[in-house]
Every structure is written in C-alpha cells, then in structure tokens.
Rosetta silent file (secondary structure, phi, psi, omega in degrees, C-alpha in Angstrom):
SEQUENCE: MSNIKTSDQVMGTFGILFSLILILFGVWMVSLLIEGQQVFNDLADETCADLFFGCTAEEEEEIDEFMEKVQSKVVIWQTLWAFAVVSSFYLTYTSFRLASGTNLFRGLMIPEGHSMYVGDRSFFVYSIIAVTVVFFGVGLGEVMLTDGFYDDINDLGDGEETITEEDRSSNTLMTSNGGVSGSCTSVFLFLILIIAFFTRGPGKTEELPFIEATQSDGDTETSIDDLLGTTNTTEEQTDEE
SCORE:     score description
SCORE:     0.000 S_00000001
   1 L     0.000  162.341 -175.823    8.742  -25.644   12.495 S_00000001
   2 L   -66.820  143.182  173.703    7.349  -22.140   11.935 S_00000001
   3 L  -104.655   31.403 -177.442    4.278  -21.333   13.893 S_00000001
   4 L   -78.994  132.857 -177.715    2.917  -18.764   11.467 S_00000001
   5 L   -70.077  143.757  175.192   -0.850  -19.460   10.761 S_00000001
   6 H   -61.048  -36.966  177.267   -1.712  -20.351    7.255 S_00000001
   7 H   -61.606  -40.611  178.832   -4.422  -17.723    7.311 S_00000001
   8 H   -67.065  -34.823 -179.582   -1.911  -14.997    8.179 S_00000001
   9 H   -67.417  -37.210  177.377    0.370  -16.071    5.344 S_00000001
  10 H   -66.028  -51.013  179.246   -2.732  -15.873    2.983 S_00000001
  11 H   -62.831  -43.316  177.276   -3.812  -12.525    4.258 S_00000001
  12 H   -61.550  -40.049  174.415   -0.334  -11.122    4.087 S_00000001
  13 H   -65.181  -45.733 -177.063    0.109  -12.269    0.502 S_00000001
  14 H   -63.217  -40.820  177.080   -3.112  -10.768   -0.572 S_00000001
  15 H   -67.406  -32.182  172.376   -2.057   -7.550    1.127 S_00000001
  16 H   -67.396  -42.308  178.572    1.330   -7.373   -0.686 S_00000001
  17 H   -64.603  -44.179  177.318   -0.430   -7.826   -3.993 S_00000001
  18 H   -61.596  -44.899  176.284   -3.169   -5.344   -3.303 S_00000001
  19 H   -58.468  -35.959 -179.544   -0.612   -2.795   -2.013 S_00000001
  20 H   -69.033  -36.628 -176.172    1.523   -3.137   -5.138 S_00000001
  21 H   -65.726  -43.057  178.925   -1.685   -2.496   -7.209 S_00000001
  22 H   -61.792  -44.403 -179.877   -2.313    0.647   -5.135 S_00000001
  23 H   -60.223  -43.412 -175.048    1.394    1.889   -5.608 S_00000001
  24 H   -70.088  -39.590  176.682    1.223    1.368   -9.338 S_00000001
  25 H   -65.818  -43.838  178.232   -2.179    3.327   -9.538 S_00000001
  26 H   -58.319  -48.660  179.976   -0.686    6.048   -7.413 S_00000001
  27 H   -67.572  -39.826  170.306    2.423    6.499   -9.519 S_00000001
  28 H   -47.133  -50.787 -176.931    0.133    6.437  -12.595 S_00000001
  29 H   -67.627  -38.920 -179.305   -1.919    9.225  -11.364 S_00000001
  30 H   -61.591  -40.949 -179.598    1.156   11.363  -10.420 S_00000001
  31 H   -66.900  -34.075  176.802    2.460   10.845  -14.063 S_00000001
  32 H   -66.252  -40.667 -178.077   -0.947   11.892  -15.516 S_00000001
  33 H   -68.468  -37.929 -179.281   -0.929   15.064  -13.364 S_00000001
  34 H   -67.309  -41.057  175.958    2.606   15.903  -14.642 S_00000001
  35 H   -63.885  -45.766 -177.346    1.559   15.381  -18.232 S_00000001
  36 H   -64.107  -33.910  169.592   -1.540   17.480  -17.749 S_00000001
  37 H   -53.536  -46.331  178.059    0.565   20.260  -16.235 S_00000001
  38 H   -66.409  -36.986  174.084    2.704   20.280  -19.340 S_00000001
  39 H   -62.782  -41.191  174.120   -0.357   20.373  -21.494 S_00000001
  40 H   -64.347  -41.614  179.692   -1.675   23.521  -19.770 S_00000001
  41 H   -61.662  -41.075 -179.293    1.725   25.240  -20.147 S_00000001
  42 H   -61.977  -45.046 -172.160    1.665   24.444  -23.843 S_00000001
  43 H   -69.919  -36.463  177.185   -1.784   25.779  -24.431 S_00000001
  44 H   -64.057  -35.778 -178.999   -0.975   29.001  -22.553 S_00000001
  45 H   -71.168  -40.951  173.235    2.160   29.536  -24.716 S_00000001
  46 H   -61.836  -32.125  179.485    0.145   28.839  -27.864 S_00000001
  47 H   -64.806  -41.478 -178.828   -2.675   31.179  -26.980 S_00000001
  48 H   -95.863    3.162  177.825   -0.478   34.152  -26.807 S_00000001
  49 H   -90.949  -12.863  177.350    1.902   33.116  -29.616 S_00000001
  50 L   -59.847  136.365 -171.791   -0.473   33.637  -32.439 S_00000001
  51 L   -78.346  -32.912 -174.853    0.689   36.351  -34.878 S_00000001
  52 L  -104.338  -33.564  178.536   -2.764   37.713  -35.717 S_00000001
  53 L  -116.103   50.158  171.695   -4.890   36.862  -32.596 S_00000001
  54 L   -66.431  167.908  179.918   -2.216   37.301  -29.902 S_00000001
  55 L   -88.202  149.458  174.518   -2.998   38.273  -26.440 S_00000001
  56 L   -78.248  173.843  178.145   -3.061   41.791  -25.171 S_00000001
  57 H   -65.489  -33.041  179.975   -1.026   42.767  -22.169 S_00000001
  58 H   -73.164  -45.750 -176.019   -4.074   42.579  -19.857 S_00000001
  59 H   -76.304  -24.391  165.917   -5.022   39.119  -21.191 S_00000001
  60 H   -60.747  -39.045  174.861   -1.520   37.855  -20.904 S_00000001
  61 H   -65.196  -40.364  174.375   -1.468   38.859  -17.418 S_00000001
  62 H   -61.108  -40.107  179.268   -4.837   37.013  -16.747 S_00000001
  63 H   -74.930  -33.154  170.063   -3.502   33.909  -18.223 S_00000001
  64 H   -63.798  -39.371  175.473   -0.305   33.957  -16.312 S_00000001
  65 H   -53.543  -43.600 -178.334   -2.376   34.427  -13.211 S_00000001
  66 H   -62.686  -43.619 -174.128   -4.509   31.576  -14.223 S_00000001
  67 H   -70.562  -36.218  178.549   -1.520   29.335  -14.939 S_00000001
  68 H   -66.179  -32.586  172.073   -0.004   30.079  -11.587 S_00000001
  69 H   -70.241  -41.125 -179.234   -3.275   28.947   -9.808 S_00000001
  70 H   -68.478  -44.103  177.717   -3.222   25.775  -11.887 S_00000001
  71 H   -58.130  -43.455 -178.053    0.364   25.097  -11.154 S_00000001
  72 H   -66.755  -37.816  171.227   -0.160   25.423   -7.458 S_00000001
  73 H   -56.794  -45.784 -170.030   -3.218   23.081   -7.614 S_00000001
  74 H   -70.746  -34.571 -176.029   -1.457   20.474   -9.592 S_00000001
  75 H   -67.715  -41.492  171.971    1.527   20.534   -7.203 S_00000001
  76 H   -63.821  -38.242  179.880   -0.841   19.977   -4.220 S_00000001
  77 H   -64.896  -48.985  176.024   -2.642   17.241   -6.158 S_00000001
  78 H   -60.593  -38.802  172.983    0.631   15.417   -6.832 S_00000001
  79 H   -59.764  -39.419  173.258    1.587   15.663   -3.125 S_00000001
  80 H   -56.356  -49.064  179.001   -1.676   14.011   -2.127 S_00000001
  81 H   -69.169  -40.642  173.470   -1.015   11.106   -4.429 S_00000001
  82 H   -56.520  -35.336  177.463    2.596   10.874   -3.338 S_00000001
  83 H   -76.589  -29.440  175.963    1.422   10.515    0.210 S_00000001
  84 H   -64.777  -44.178  177.069   -1.060    7.843   -0.900 S_00000001
  85 H   -65.556  -43.008  173.286    1.930    5.915   -2.483 S_00000001
  86 H   -49.638  -51.843 -179.027    3.852    6.251    0.673 S_00000001
  87 H   -63.573  -34.771  175.103    1.106    4.830    2.742 S_00000001
  88 H   -63.497  -38.559  176.434    0.729    1.992    0.249 S_00000001
  89 H   -62.269  -43.631 -177.641    4.477    1.120    0.718 S_00000001
  90 H   -68.609  -28.933  170.241    3.788    0.887    4.410 S_00000001
  91 H   -64.462  -38.097  171.703    0.928   -1.445    3.764 S_00000001
  92 H   -59.065  -40.594  178.623    3.343   -3.577    1.833 S_00000001
  93 H   -62.665  -46.927 -176.556    5.652   -3.652    4.832 S_00000001
  94 H   -60.805  -49.930 -177.958    2.879   -4.641    7.305 S_00000001
  95 H   -61.023  -46.601  177.143    1.668   -7.348    4.856 S_00000001
  96 H   -62.868  -34.946  176.039    5.159   -8.843    4.446 S_00000001
  97 H   -63.677  -39.338  172.105    5.555   -8.876    8.214 S_00000001
  98 H   -65.745  -42.143  179.967    2.320  -10.744    8.592 S_00000001
  99 H   -71.680  -36.872 -179.568    3.025  -13.232    5.851 S_00000001
 100 H   -94.404  -23.103 -174.223    6.693  -13.975    6.850 S_00000001
 101 L    61.456   30.954  173.398    6.555  -13.425   10.635 S_00000001
 102 L   -79.629  158.294 -177.732    9.962  -11.658   10.477 S_00000001
 103 L   -95.371   37.276 -177.280   10.979   -9.317   13.170 S_00000001
 104 L   -67.869  108.471  174.180   11.807   -6.619   10.758 S_00000001
 105 L    66.252    8.387 -179.268   11.522   -3.346   12.725 S_00000001
 106 L   -71.797  130.918  178.012    8.965   -5.108   15.021 S_00000001
 107 L    75.468   14.301  176.327    8.946   -3.502   18.504 S_00000001
 108 L   -74.639  -34.189  178.849   11.262   -0.744   17.527 S_00000001
 109 L   -96.070  -52.555  177.814    8.877    1.951   18.613 S_00000001
 110 L  -119.191  104.459 -174.434    6.517   -0.052   20.868 S_00000001
 111 L   -72.661  161.421  178.013    8.293   -3.141   22.220 S_00000001
 112 L   -57.846  141.229 -177.739    6.440   -6.425   23.020 S_00000001
 113 L    97.050  -14.295 -176.192    4.832   -6.307   26.367 S_00000001
 114 L   -77.445  149.632 -175.578    4.003   -2.674   26.152 S_00000001
 115 L   -58.740  -28.861  177.920    0.279   -1.678   26.821 S_00000001
 116 L   -97.072    5.686 -178.720   -0.071   -0.448   23.252 S_00000001
 117 L   -69.401  133.842  175.139    1.621   -3.423   21.563 S_00000001
 118 L  -120.501  156.782  178.684   -0.557   -5.200   19.050 S_00000001
 119 L   -80.575  173.931 -174.532    0.090   -8.435   17.201 S_00000001
 120 H   -62.153  -40.671 -179.397    1.002   -8.609   13.497 S_00000001
 121 H   -73.240  -40.080  176.562   -2.655   -9.477   12.335 S_00000001
 122 H   -63.184  -40.040  172.817   -4.132   -6.554   14.262 S_00000001
 123 H   -61.378  -39.332  170.704   -1.625   -4.270   13.098 S_00000001
 124 H   -55.449  -44.079  177.181   -2.152   -5.369    9.517 S_00000001
 125 H   -68.185  -42.211  176.438   -5.917   -4.615    9.831 S_00000001
 126 H   -60.039  -37.653  175.775   -5.197   -1.223   11.432 S_00000001
 127 H   -63.736  -39.834 -177.086   -2.856   -0.398    8.482 S_00000001
 128 H   -70.049  -38.631  174.813   -5.609   -1.264    5.827 S_00000001
 129 H   -56.044  -51.273 -174.947   -7.982    1.120    7.824 S_00000001
 130 H   -65.513  -36.979  173.916   -5.417    3.876    7.911 S_00000001
 131 H   -60.706  -42.438  176.932   -4.805    3.402    4.118 S_00000001
 132 H   -60.482  -43.310  179.360   -8.492    3.590    3.452 S_00000001
 133 H   -61.850  -40.846 -175.368   -8.713    6.812    5.368 S_00000001
 134 H   -68.567  -43.084  179.004   -5.846    8.274    3.395 S_00000001
 135 H   -65.582  -37.810  172.565   -7.335    7.423    0.048 S_00000001
 136 H   -62.043  -37.214  176.576  -10.693    8.912    0.962 S_00000001
 137 H   -60.931  -44.724  173.832   -8.755   11.963    2.118 S_00000001
 138 H   -54.007  -48.510 -177.594   -7.056   12.099   -1.326 S_00000001
 139 H   -65.519  -36.998  175.916  -10.498   11.931   -2.942 S_00000001
 140 H   -58.865  -47.732  175.841  -11.804   14.707   -0.752 S_00000001
 141 H   -59.827  -37.233  174.160   -8.763   16.785   -1.737 S_00000001
 142 H   -64.939  -37.339  174.301   -9.441   16.110   -5.331 S_00000001
 143 H   -59.971  -46.376 -177.622  -13.014   17.354   -5.044 S_00000001
 144 H   -66.419  -38.234 -179.075  -11.936   20.594   -3.508 S_00000001
 145 H   -64.420  -47.886 -178.885   -9.082   21.134   -6.015 S_00000001
 146 H   -57.819  -46.079 -177.124  -11.510   20.422   -8.940 S_00000001
 147 H   -66.380  -40.536  175.509  -14.095   22.909   -7.609 S_00000001
 148 H   -62.919  -39.625  179.418  -11.252   25.565   -7.237 S_00000001
 149 H   -64.125  -38.607  176.450  -10.111   24.733  -10.783 S_00000001
 150 H   -64.654  -35.205  174.115  -13.606   25.271  -12.130 S_00000001
 151 H   -66.848  -35.449  176.896  -13.849   28.659  -10.416 S_00000001
 152 H   -65.707  -34.634  179.851  -10.603   29.708  -11.956 S_00000001
 153 H   -68.213  -40.654  174.144  -11.827   28.769  -15.383 S_00000001
 154 H   -66.911  -26.032  177.050  -14.991   30.784  -14.868 S_00000001
 155 H   -76.117  -30.749  175.311  -13.037   33.666  -13.728 S_00000001
 156 H   -72.016  -20.453  178.874  -10.821   33.462  -16.791 S_00000001
 157 L   -88.687   16.826  177.369  -14.054   33.713  -18.905 S_00000001
 158 L    60.464   46.818  178.175  -14.945   37.122  -17.575 S_00000001
 159 L    86.342  -16.064 -178.205  -17.808   36.004  -15.473 S_00000001
 160 L   -74.029  135.958  178.194  -19.237   33.597  -18.028 S_00000001
 161 L   -82.040   88.443  175.566  -20.088   30.217  -16.600 S_00000001
 162 L   -68.430  -40.039  176.003  -17.836   27.944  -18.724 S_00000001
 163 L   -99.238  108.023 -171.720  -18.313   25.228  -16.170 S_00000001
 164 L   -81.873  169.510  175.149  -21.991   24.631  -15.424 S_00000001
 165 H   -57.133  -27.284 -176.609  -23.720   23.280  -12.268 S_00000001
 166 H   -69.410  -44.680 -175.607  -24.297   20.049  -14.027 S_00000001
 167 H   -66.584  -43.541  177.122  -20.478   19.615  -14.422 S_00000001
 168 H   -61.668  -37.039  179.106  -20.038   20.547  -10.723 S_00000001
 169 H   -61.970  -22.877  179.366  -22.644   18.041   -9.582 S_00000001
 170 L   -84.690   -7.684 -172.553  -20.669   15.269  -11.156 S_00000001
 171 L   -94.704   85.483 -175.457  -17.652   16.250   -9.109 S_00000001
 172 L  -126.703  165.190 -176.913  -18.164   14.085   -5.923 S_00000001
 173 H   -59.949  -41.793 -177.292  -16.059   12.090   -3.542 S_00000001
 174 H   -73.240  -14.783  179.533  -17.273    8.656   -4.928 S_00000001
 175 H  -101.789   -2.841  172.800  -16.468    9.648   -8.498 S_00000001
 176 L   -80.422  158.454  178.720  -12.959   10.823   -7.663 S_00000001
 177 H   -60.554  -41.318  178.883   -9.902    8.619   -8.241 S_00000001
 178 H   -65.185  -41.669 -176.798   -9.089    8.817   -4.533 S_00000001
 179 H   -63.349  -42.616  179.059  -12.736    7.960   -3.613 S_00000001
 180 H   -61.397  -43.540 -179.687  -12.756    4.982   -6.024 S_00000001
 181 H   -70.311  -28.783  176.171   -9.479    3.698   -4.582 S_00000001
 182 H   -66.948  -50.489 -178.599  -10.772    4.167   -0.971 S_00000001
 183 H   -50.447  -46.922 -176.353  -13.902    2.098   -1.924 S_00000001
 184 H   -66.074  -35.870  171.712  -11.795   -0.712   -3.332 S_00000001
 185 H   -55.361  -47.096 -179.814   -9.707   -0.561   -0.165 S_00000001
 186 H   -64.370  -36.725  174.115  -12.737   -0.766    2.000 S_00000001
 187 H   -61.351  -44.964 -179.030  -13.946   -3.860   -0.017 S_00000001
 188 H   -58.799  -53.487  176.791  -10.405   -5.357    0.568 S_00000001
 189 H   -49.087  -40.775 -177.304  -10.725   -4.546    4.244 S_00000001
 190 H   -69.685  -41.417 -174.508  -14.114   -6.313    4.472 S_00000001
 191 H   -66.825  -39.860 -177.081  -12.675   -9.524    2.823 S_00000001
 192 H   -67.615  -38.118 -176.632   -9.738   -9.504    5.291 S_00000001
 193 H   -65.151  -37.604  175.335  -12.070   -9.052    8.319 S_00000001
 194 H   -62.868  -41.418  178.763  -14.011  -12.082    7.098 S_00000001
 195 H   -69.704  -35.083  178.493  -10.985  -14.220    6.823 S_00000001
 196 H   -67.676  -37.044 -179.281   -9.708  -13.022   10.188 S_00000001
 197 H   -69.993  -36.690  177.736  -12.982  -13.800   11.893 S_00000001
 198 H   -82.648  -10.805  174.052  -13.218  -17.356   10.713 S_00000001
 199 L  -115.130   19.748 -178.393   -9.558  -18.053   11.474 S_00000001
 200 L   -70.856  156.584 -173.862   -9.322  -16.409   14.834 S_00000001
 201 L   110.678  169.847  177.170   -7.600  -18.253   17.691 S_00000001
 202 L   -68.229  152.015 -179.105   -4.170  -19.745   18.124 S_00000001
 203 L   -80.236  158.006  174.225   -2.623  -21.536   15.181 S_00000001
 204 L   -77.069  118.469  177.492   -2.009  -25.189   15.089 S_00000001
 205 L   -89.122  130.927  179.258    1.579  -26.122   15.857 S_00000001
 206 L  -102.387  133.817  171.119    3.068  -29.275   14.067 S_00000001
 207 L  -113.811  128.699  174.152    5.636  -31.110   15.982 S_00000001
 208 L   -58.147  126.916  178.437    8.060  -33.476   14.390 S_00000001
 209 L   -63.468  147.028  174.210    7.713  -36.963   15.844 S_00000001
 210 L   -83.583  118.012  176.611   10.743  -38.134   17.823 S_00000001
 211 L  -112.068  123.728 -179.752   12.275  -41.067   16.124 S_00000001
 212 L  -126.269  120.673  178.112   14.586  -43.408   17.918 S_00000001
 213 L   -85.357  132.389  177.985   15.997  -46.454   16.278 S_00000001
 214 L  -125.929  159.443  175.758   16.603  -49.259   18.724 S_00000001
 215 E  -135.968  111.693 -174.911   18.074  -52.723   18.571 S_00000001
 216 E   -71.589  133.391  177.486   16.969  -55.417   20.884 S_00000001
 217 E  -144.254   82.257 -179.365   19.646  -57.398   22.399 S_00000001
 218 L    83.882 -122.442  170.570   18.088  -59.348   25.174 S_00000001
 219 L   -98.313   10.759 -176.589   16.671  -56.776   27.666 S_00000001
 220 E  -109.189  158.276 -174.547   18.837  -53.922   26.556 S_00000001
 221 E  -128.122  126.589 -173.546   18.026  -51.238   23.972 S_00000001
 222 E   -97.443  121.010  175.109   20.715  -49.536   21.758 S_00000001
 223 L   -82.058  175.070  179.884   20.015  -45.924   20.512 S_00000001
 224 H   -58.459  -44.593 -178.286   21.229  -44.422   17.213 S_00000001
 225 H   -62.141  -34.295  176.567   24.062  -42.723   18.952 S_00000001
 226 H   -66.734  -36.914  178.785   25.159  -46.005   20.459 S_00000001
 227 H   -70.364  -35.862  177.067   24.966  -47.667   17.124 S_00000001
 228 H   -70.276  -35.404 -177.892   27.033  -45.005   15.439 S_00000001
 229 H   -69.482  -36.698 -179.807   29.550  -45.171   18.310 S_00000001
 230 H   -72.934  -36.845  176.025   29.771  -48.968   17.762 S_00000001
 231 H   -62.485  -46.420  178.221   30.060  -48.569   14.067 S_00000001
 232 H   -61.004  -37.523 -179.463   32.855  -46.143   14.436 S_00000001
 233 H   -65.820  -50.365  179.424   34.759  -48.381   16.858 S_00000001
 234 H   -53.885  -37.759  175.653   34.420  -51.301   14.477 S_00000001
 235 H   -66.925  -35.412  176.527   35.624  -49.267   11.692 S_00000001
 236 H   -68.215  -40.881  177.273   38.651  -48.153   13.695 S_00000001
 237 H   -59.266  -42.779 -179.285   39.427  -51.777   14.652 S_00000001
 238 H   -61.149  -40.485 -179.572   39.179  -52.770   10.905 S_00000001
 239 H   -61.361  -45.066 -176.669   41.603  -49.944   10.077 S_00000001
 240 H   -67.071  -39.836  174.973   44.053  -51.126   12.646 S_00000001
 241 L   -61.086    0.000    0.000   43.943  -54.632   11.452 S_00000001
C-alpha cells in the first residue's frame, strides 16, 4: 500500500486549496489594474475633449506626461501581481506533490541523495515561506508605487497638495493588498507548522496480512496453488471422460 502519511495528504490538500485562492485573487487584482488603466485613459481624453473648457497645449502636454507616468506604474504593478500568481502556481505544484507523493519533476534539479536534497514536507514548507516573502514584496512595491502616484497627482495640481499627509499615512505595507495576502499566507504557514510539529516522525505503514488457505489431510497441508492445480486436473479429467 502507499506509504504517504495522512498528515502529508491533509497538508497538501490544504495547500492546493489555499494556492488556488491566491491565484484567483492575483488574477482579480490584475484585472482591476487593467480596468483602472482604462478609466484613467478615458478621463484624460474627456478632459481635453470639452468644446468650451478644453485643454491648452501646455495643459495637454502635462496630462500626457502624467498619463505616461501612470501607465508605467500600472504596468509595473501588473507585473508584480503576475509574479505573485506564478509563485502561487508553484505552491500548487509542491502541494500536489506532497499530497499525492508523485515523482513529478522530483529530483530533476537536485537528485535524491544530494546534500541539498530535502523531503516533500520540508520543500512544501519552504515554498510557503517563499510565497509569503513574494506577497510581502508585492505589498512593498504597491506602497512605493502608490506614493509615486500621489506625487504625480500633486505635481499635476501645480504644487497644490491634492493628496494630504493623512492620505499618505494610510498607505502602509499592512494595508496594501499584497501585505494583506502576505499576512494570510503567514497565518496559513503557522497552521501548517503546527500540523507538521505534531505529526513529525515516520509514517505508519500498513501491511496486508498474508492469507494462506490450507486443507488438512493427515499430516500434510495443501496451499491455494495446490488446490487450484488439483481442481484444474480434476476438470481436465472430467472433460476427457
């Protein structure tokens, strides 16, 4: 029978479900950024398209410069979340490997017996740690991009502080989408470590009992194969008769 520990199957299953949630959230964030980019483009077009209050050449140039900055920041923002989605897919792979015990790509880069080789459970935990770091990195990138976006808005307002210091103070790592995702991943890592701690050690292997049917005939014992052979011989004799 399979020697996969039940705890590994449970942790791997939880890992698959959690990674799918991260993937869906990351894809949703990318779609929101694409929609926001389109909204900014429409606003820029409508601002200078008014017949009575249209933009001057200088104002139009400032708006175009502002939109270029916004476009570049949104592209970087999308790239960060795309990287988070890719890392979540990798967590799905390590979770599936732990839950099923398959040899899918196992040992391709670091074969078993190598000094840097780790087991499926350890590799699964390391993957969660890596994904946690990635999401906190995405959150830090979001904070920096948002601060830059606030600066661009203030510059567009001819030095007027459209974005106040109170608005800037609310832009922190723990309030960013990446920081919130990293916090959730940290909680998930903590739960996995608890399960791994209480289920450490080798798994219990179940062995099927060897069943041998015997037939007493004096002091002799007849096995199943002998019985089948006798039965076949008897059937052949019956057919010949």
